[in-house]
C-alpha positions in Angstrom: -16.6 -12.1 -0.5 -14.2 -9.7 1.4 -11.8 -7.6 -0.6 -8.1 -8.3 -0.8 -6.3 -5.1 0.1 -3.0 -3.6 1.0 -2.0 -0.3 2.7 1.3 1.3 3.2 1.4 4.1 5.8 4.2 6.6 5.3 5.2 9.4 7.7 4.7 12.9 6.3 6.4 14.6 4.9 6.8 11.5 2.7 10.4 10.7 1.7 9.4 8.5 -1.3 9.4 9.9 -4.8 6.9 9.1 -7.6 9.8 8.0 -9.8 10.9 5.5 -7.1 7.3 4.2 -6.8 7.2 3.7 -10.6 10.6 1.9 -10.6 9.4 -0.4 -7.7 6.3 -1.5 -9.6 8.0 -1.8 -13.0 10.3 -4.3 -11.3 7.4 -6.8 -11.1 6.1 -6.1 -14.6 3.5 -3.4 -13.8 3.3 -0.2 -15.9 1.2 2.9 -15.7 0.4 2.7 -19.4 -2.5 0.4 -20.3 -1.0 -1.9 -23.0 -4.3 -2.0 -24.9 -5.1 1.7 -25.0 -1.7 3.2 -24.5 -3.2 5.5 -21.9 -2.4 6.3 -18.3 -5.7 6.4 -16.3 -6.7 8.0 -13.1 -10.0 7.0 -11.5 -12.5 9.8 -10.8 -14.6 10.0 -7.7 -17.5 8.5 -9.7 -15.3 5.6 -10.8 -14.7 6.7 -14.4 -11.3 6.2 -16.1 -9.8 9.6 -17.0 -6.8 9.8 -19.2 -3.9 11.6 -17.5 -0.1 12.0 -17.8 2.6 10.6 -15.6 3.5 14.2 -14.7 -0.1 14.9 -13.7 0.0 11.9 -11.3 3.3 12.9 -9.9 2.0 16.5 -9.4 -1.1 15.3 -7.5 0.9 13.1 -5.2 3.6 15.7 -4.7 1.0 18.3 -3.7 -0.7 15.8 -1.3 -3.9 15.5 -3.2 -5.9 12.3 -3.0 -5.7 10.5 -6.3 -6.7 7.0 -7.6 -5.1 5.4 -10.6 -4.3 2.1 -12.3 -1.2 0.0 -12.8 -1.2 -2.6 -15.6 0.3 -6.1 -16.0 -1.5 -6.6 -19.3 -4.6 -5.3 -21.0 -7.0 -7.2 -18.7 -5.1 -7.3 -15.4 -4.8 -4.1 -13.4 -3.9 -3.0 -9.9 -6.0 -0.1 -8.5 -4.0 2.3 -6.3 -5.1 5.3 -4.3 -2.9 7.8 -2.5 -4.6 9.8 0.3 -3.2 12.1 2.9 -3.8 12.9 6.5 -1.9 15.6 8.4 0.4 12.8 9.7 0.7 10.2 7.0 0.4 9.3 3.3 -1.7 6.2 2.9 -1.0 4.1 -0.2 -4.1 1.9 -0.8 -4.1 -1.1 -3.2 -6.9 -3.4 -4.4 -5.4 -6.8 -4.7 -8.4 -8.7 -6.1 -8.2 -10.3 -9.6 -4.4 -10.5 -9.7 -4.2 -14.3 -9.6 -0.6 -15.6 -9.7 0.7 -12.0 -10.1 -0.3 -11.3 -6.5 2.9 -12.9 -5.2 5.1 -10.4 -7.1 2.9 -7.4 -6.0 3.2 -8.6 -2.3 7.0 -8.7 -2.7 7.1 -5.2 -4.1 4.9 -3.9 -1.3 7.0 -5.6 1.4 10.2 -4.3 -0.3 8.7 -0.7 -0.3 8.0 -1.1 3.5 11.5 -2.3 4.2 13.0 0.7 2.3 10.7 3.1 4.2 11.8 1.5 7.5 15.5 2.0 6.6 14.6 5.7 5.9 12.7 6.0 9.1 9.6 6.9 7.1 7.5 3.8 7.6 4.4 3.9 9.8 2.9 0.6 8.7 2.0 -2.1 6.2 -1.1 -4.2 5.9 -1.3 -7.1 3.3 -4.7 -8.8 3.7 -5.4 -11.1 0.8 -8.3 -12.9 2.4 -10.1 -9.8 3.7 -10.1 -10.9 7.4 -9.6 -7.3 8.4 -12.1 -5.8 6.1 -13.9 -3.0 7.9 -11.1 -2.4 10.5 -10.0 1.2 10.7 -6.3 0.9 10.1 -6.0 4.7 10.3 -7.0 4.5 14.0 -4.3 2.0 14.7 -1.4 3.6 12.7 -2.3 7.0 14.0 -2.2 5.8 17.5 -5.9 6.1 18.3 -6.6 2.4 19.0 -5.0 -0.9 19.9 -5.1 -3.9 17.6 -7.3 -6.7 18.9 -8.5 -8.4 15.7 -7.3 -11.3 13.5 -4.1 -10.3 11.8 -3.8 -10.0 8.0 -1.3 -12.1 6.0 1.5 -9.5 6.7 1.5 -6.7 9.2 4.4 -4.2 9.2 4.7 -1.9 12.2 7.0 0.5 13.9 8.7 -1.1 16.9 6.9 1.4 19.1 3.6 0.0 18.0 4.3 -3.6 19.2 2.9 -3.0 22.6 -0.5 -2.0 21.1 -1.2 -5.4 19.6 -3.5 -7.2 22.0 -3.5 -10.6 20.5 -1.1 -13.5 20.7 1.7 -13.2 18.2 3.9 -16.1 19.3 2.9 -18.3 16.4 3.8 -15.7 13.8 7.1 -15.4 12.0 8.6 -12.1 13.1 11.2 -10.3 11.0 13.0 -7.7 13.0 13.9 -4.6 11.0 16.0 -1.7 12.3 13.1 0.6 13.3 10.2 -1.8 12.7 9.1 -5.4 12.4 7.1 -7.6 10.0 4.6 -10.1 11.4 3.9 -12.8 8.8 
């Protein structure tokens, strides 16, 4: 079964702060601290949980180092997140599988983050694909301007207005929310 994923592409230098990110996710009930263990956990390259501090995570993101970590709703429901960096963008990656009814609030937070980034002229893109229809598609190629989009669209696609002409599929049946410097295709 394909993975449910989300990506937010942010122009570099990123204008979003770690504290703002934490505040956004806390608004839907997520916390960095695992309620069962009381620990904040990063995920190593081998997939192991490693106890870290909030300051350590903020430092890694602030210095543009790739880092994966977990947000927690409760002791058994987590949201995996990875921040990675290219010379042009920060990519926030989220694994949405296993969230059940909490998925709706996570989607609202991610769409809200994209809207904020658009207002700050920092947004490059948003992908919310809860059914995995775009699994395997190289979103970096699209959002870095190296390819056009000619695949089935995810649940939500947020783009800069300048990228609209690079979508090669019919979008007339979609709800389009116009934003100041971008648009959401839903």
